[in-house]
N, C-alpha and C positions, 0 to 999 in steps of 0.2 A: 127914029124909033118905030119899029113895025107895029107895036101894039097901039100906037097913037092914031094910026090910019083908020081904025075902026071906030074911034071915038068921034062924036059930033061936037067937035070943039073948034073954036076959032083958030085959024092958022097961027095967029100971033101967040095965043095961049099955048098952042101945041109947041111952038118954037121955044117958048120960055120953059115949058116943062122938059122938053128934050135937052135944052141947054143945062137946066138945073140937074137933070139926071146924070148927064155927062160929067158935069163938074163934081157931083157927089162921088161918082165912080172913080173919077180921076183922083179926087182927094183921098178916097179910101185906098186906092192902089198906091199912091205916093206915101200914105201913112204906113201901109203894110210894108212897102219896100224900105221905107226909112227905118221901121222897127226891125225888119230883118237885117238891114245893114248895121244898125246899132248892136243887135244881138251878135252878129258876125264879128263886129269889132271887139265886142266884149269877150267873145270866145277866143279871138286871136290874142287879145291882151292876156287872158288867162293862160293860154298856151305858152306865150312868151314868158310869163311869170313862172310857170311850172318848169319850163325849159331852163330858165336862168337859175332857179333854185336847184334843179338837178345838176347843172354844170357846176354851181358853187359847191354842192355837196361832194361831187366827184373830185373837185380841186382840193377841198379840205381833206378828203380821204387820201388823195395822192400825197399831199404834203405830210399828213400824219404818218403814212407808210414810209416816206423818205426819211422823216425825222426819227422814226423808230428804227429803220435800217441803219441810219447813221449812228444812233445811240448804241445799237447792238454792236456795230463795227467798232465804235470808239471803246466800248466796254471790252470787246475781244482784244483790241490792241493794248488797252490798259492792263488787262489781266495777263496777257502774254509778256508785256514789259515788266510787270511786277514779278511774274514767275521767273523770268530770266534774271532779274536782279536778285531775287531770293536764292536762286541756284548759284549765282556768282558769289554771293556772300557766304553761302553754305560751303562752297568749295574753298573759299579763302579761310573760313573758320576751320575746316577739316585740315587744311594745309598748316594753319597756325598751330592747331592741337598736335598734329604730327611732328612739327618742328619742336614744340615744347617737350613732347615725350622724348624725342631723340636727344635734345639738349640735356634733359634730366638724366637719361641713361648714360650719355657720354660724360656728364659731370660726375655722376656716381662712380663710373668706371675709372675716371681720372683720379678721383679721391682715393679709391682703393689702391690703384697702381702707385700713387705717390707714397702710400704707406708701406709699399713693398720694396721700392727702390728709389734712390735719389738720382740715378742715371736717367737723363732725359730720353735717350734713344730706347733704353730698355722699358721705360715707363710707357712710351708710345706703343710698343709691342704688347705690353701687358693690357693697355687700354683696349686694344683691338680684341684680345681674347676675352677680357672681362665683359665688354659691351655685348658680345654675342651670347652671353649667359644671363642677360638682364632683359626685362620687359616691364610694361606698365599695366597693372590690373586695378581697375577702380581707383585710378590716380595714385596708386602705391607701387613702389619698386618691388618686383618679385624676381626671384632667381629661377631660371628655367634649366631643364636638363638638355642633353645633347640633341633631343628631338624637338626642342622648343616648347615643351610642356612645362607649365608652372609647377614649382615644387614648394615644399615647406622649408627649404634651406634658407638660412639667414645670410646676410652679406658677410658676416664673419666666417660662416661655413664656406662660402665661395672663395674668400681670401685664402683660407687654408687649402682649399682644393687647388687654387692657382699656385700656391707655394709648392705643392706636391708635383703638379704637372709641369711647372716651369721653374725648377730650382736654379737654373743657370741665369735666369733673369731677375732673381730675387736677391737683394743684398744679404750677405752673410750666410746664404744657404749652402750646405755641403752635400745635399742629397743628390743622388743620381737621377738622371732623367733628362728631359729636354723636349723641345719641339712644340708643335702646334696642337697640343692637347689631345692626341689620339694614341692610344695604346695599341701596339701591333699585335697583341694577343699571344697565345701559345706559351712556351716555356720562357720566352723572353718578354713576359708581360710587363716588366718594368721599363722596357726600352720604349722611348718616345719618338714621335715624328714631328717634323717642322716643315712648313712650306718653304720653297726655295726663296721667295721674296722676303719672308721673315728671317731666314737664315742669313741672307746677304745683308740684311740690315744690322746684324750683330757685329760687334767689334771682332777683330781678328782673333784675339785671345779667347773670346767667348765661342767662336766657331770651332777653334781647336779643342776646347774643353768639351763641347757638345759631341764632336766626333769621337773624342777619346772615351767618352762615357757611353758610347754605343748608339748615339742618336742617329736617326735616319732622315735625310733630306728628300722631300717628295715634291713633284712639280705642282704648281698652282692649279 
């Protein structure tokens, strides 16, 4: 130690002082270094803790996002599946309602036709004509006109109209006429027309009667 050279001290004392100072300095340096190392280790541990917490938070957020996406996807599939099932059931219901309406119309037409003739073949022809003049409105049978518009006519009115338009298909009728329910107009307004398929379905005698009465056969 340079400062000891100027002191009038015994060399042994100087040596002890120098050694003591060096030991003190060494101890202070070691303490400082040890403190810095401990602080550094503490900071590293804190950094690792923060890093681990951040990674854990990111992992939770990722899992939550995946679960949310999966839930949304599952909900979408469930909704689409339920919608498809609802559409399918609605289609079936509409078809069923349509079939019920048709069966109601055909059943009513068959009942009216059976009251007009006992002949099975003629009854089938009458059913075709009658069913075209019927519809369902608010779950009730209604009579329609030639354009398909609902009228105030009753089923009895329709039966009487059929008797007039198709006398050759009605039992016991002697009225002139015939055909598929269309008047040819003009001076021969009473003359009727019938489709070829309906005409060919008639018995031979009925065909002859229809032609004799001035009826006209038209192509389908």
